[in-house]
Structure formats: structure tokens, C-alpha cells
VOGU-3710 file (C-alpha; in Angstrom, 3 decimals, decimal comma):
1> mnwirsstpk> 7,956/8,903/-13,104  11,061/8,729/-15,264  12,046/5,425/-13,665  8,574/3,970/-14,310  8,671/5,040/-17,966  12,183/3,725/-18,561  12,258/0,601/-16,380  8,836/-1,046/-16,499  6,813/-2,651/-19,286  4,151/-0,475/-20,908
11> navfagsmql> 1,500/-2,962/-19,750  2,643/-2,920/-16,076  -0,071/-2,300/-13,466  0,665/-0,101/-10,435  -0,958/-0,021/-6,984  -0,598/2,785/-4,457  -2,382/5,847/-3,143  -4,987/7,383/-5,399  -3,318/10,803/-5,471  -0,003/9,268/-6,578
21> lagvklctgr> -1,590/6,908/-9,106  -3,298/9,820/-10,866  0,182/11,154/-11,643  1,473/7,716/-12,621  -1,387/7,346/-15,099  -0,992/10,862/-16,496  2,797/10,913/-16,760  3,542/7,320/-17,770  0,364/5,945/-19,323  0,645/2,847/-17,117
31> tvtnhphyed> -2,454/1,082/-15,846  -3,367/1,757/-12,203  -5,462/-0,216/-9,724  -7,505/2,766/-8,511  -7,954/6,315/-9,781  -9,327/9,400/-7,981  -11,295/10,788/-10,909  -13,904/8,048/-10,892  -16,155/7,291/-7,935  -18,498/4,438/-7,150
41> kalrertkqv> -19,041/1,857/-4,427  -16,877/-0,803/-6,092  -13,944/1,620/-6,448  -14,259/2,649/-2,774  -14,033/-1,018/-1,753  -11,111/-1,614/-4,129  -9,270/1,407/-2,700  -9,904/0,216/0,862  -8,353/-3,121/-0,077  -5,362/-1,611/-1,914
51> yqiyakqppe> -4,714/0,675/1,077  -4,004/-2,408/3,194  -0,426/-1,656/2,108  -0,514/0,911/4,961  -2,211/-1,403/7,476  -0,980/-4,065/9,876  -1,179/-6,989/7,471  1,022/-9,976/6,668  2,813/-9,901/3,298  0,877/-12,869/1,914
61> nvhsilrtfg> -2,439/-11,032/2,455  -1,196/-7,840/0,816  0,267/-9,790/-2,100  -3,021/-11,638/-2,612  -5,055/-8,416/-2,511  -2,797/-6,660/-5,008  -2,740/-9,666/-7,343  -6,543/-9,760/-7,234  -6,487/-6,310/-8,820  -3,815/-7,245/-11,354
71> adyviledsi> -0,974/-5,244/-9,790  2,597/-5,906/-10,894  4,151/-3,141/-8,758  3,256/-1,296/-5,561  4,474/2,190/-4,673  4,759/2,980/-0,953  4,943/6,581/0,240  6,807/7,578/3,399  4,438/10,545/3,773  1,542/8,124/4,344
81> cyerrhnrgc> 3,323/5,317/6,197  5,024/7,662/8,668  2,577/10,585/8,589  2,892/12,774/11,692  1,055/15,991/10,763  -2,350/14,869/11,969  -3,488/13,786/15,398  -3,858/10,151/16,337  -7,125/8,891/14,904  -7,013/11,154/11,836
91> rlrdlldvtn> -4,191/9,515/9,867  -4,899/7,020/7,091  -3,109/4,272/8,988  -5,323/4,924/12,038  -8,476/4,655/9,951  -7,233/1,362/8,532  -6,343/0,069/12,008  -9,808/0,835/13,377  -11,533/-0,577/10,290  -9,476/-3,762/10,663
101> ghvmdgpgld> -10,263/-3,990/14,398  -6,724/-3,119/15,522  -5,401/-0,794/18,196  -3,884/2,386/16,725  -0,190/3,247/17,116  0,925/5,680/19,786  -0,394/6,809/23,132  -4,103/7,377/23,537  -7,350/5,631/24,232  -8,740/3,001/21,881
111> dpdlvpsahp> -12,218/1,548/21,636  -12,418/-1,437/23,984  -13,277/-3,815/21,131  -9,983/-3,114/19,292  -7,151/-5,631/19,687  -3,412/-5,459/19,016  -2,502/-6,761/15,579  -0,496/-9,943/15,258  1,389/-8,319/12,350  3,530/-5,212/11,955
121> rfcdairkde> 2,547/-2,374/9,654  3,200/-3,649/6,124  4,630/-0,404/4,684  7,229/-0,277/7,457  8,119/-3,961/7,784  8,682/-4,538/4,051  11,547/-2,022/4,038  13,756/-4,363/6,043  13,992/-6,676/3,004  13,650/-9,771/5,175
131> ppytsffsrv> 11,587/-12,943/4,912  8,687/-13,432/4,606  8,398/-10,098/2,709  11,144/-11,044/0,246  9,155/-14,152/-0,682  6,411/-11,959/-2,114  8,037/-8,638/-3,088  11,360/-7,342/-4,371  12,384/-3,693/-4,105  13,146/-2,305/-7,548
141> fknktfhvyk> 13,401/1,423/-6,824  13,656/3,842/-3,932  14,362/7,472/-3,282  13,824/9,699/-0,241  10,034/9,610/-0,674  8,970/6,451/-2,517  9,714/2,727/-2,413  8,625/0,632/-5,403  8,274/-3,138/-5,097  7,640/-5,693/-7,798
151> lkkqek> 5,204/-8,430/-6,843  6,743/-11,850/-7,236  4,795/-14,552/-9,001  3,624/-17,205/-6,565  3,658/-20,848/-7,507  0,277/-22,538/-7,386
//
């Protein structure tokens, strides 16, 4: 939170998990793309879209989604991307995979209508700092738990 307060503009918009963004809003006053203390159908859909950061999506899709909601930065959490406490099928990334029609990671049975994704999991692949991810995002902060990326402006 200290880094956000000291290193980003006051009008910066942050995307990430709802539980983390509640703290970002409270501790920094920055604008967030989705907040857990307000509930309606539109916010559920917005959250589902923002959470594509933890799905098997290409960087251009994630960038476009986040820009749609005005995000300048995205915060990725290792505890969500690499979550191992819950069984297969109960993790956020599994729910996103099934919703997106993709086979879940790890051993186990999948519904027969699910297919392997053509793309790696965004939250994992972006950490390699390689193209095409570096065309859309630049890492501006990391610690043992969080990785913060600034969305690059795309030329029209």
C-alpha cells in the first residue's frame, strides 16, 4: 500500500481481486475497478471479466478488458494464481477455466465439452516478462506476494 501511495498518481485506477481492492481503496484512496461492498448484476459481470487475469487468456484480451474498465494498473496475487489449498474444481482459476470452456489444470476428470486452452494462464505467463506480454504490460512492483503491472497505452 505504501508503494501505491508513493509511486502512483492519485487518479490511478487499479484492477485485481475484490478482497485486495477493498484494502487498496481504504488505504490509498485510489479508484478500483470492482469493490466487495457493493453487489449487483453488473458488478458481478465486471468482476468476472476482471478475474480473467487468473484465466487462460492472451495478453491482448486481458489488456482490452482492463482498459474497458479504466484500469491503469493490475495487481496479481500469487495466493490466487498458484492456490493449492483447495481441491481441483474449487479454486478460482478452475471456475474461470470451466466458465471459459477450458480444461482445468492438474489430474482429474473434466466435462467432455471442455477443451484445452490455446493460451497459458495469464497470471503465470506475464511473470516471464516476455513478448507479447511486454507489449501490453510493464512490471512496476513486486514482492513475495504481489506483482503490479502498469497497462501500456496501445496505439489506435
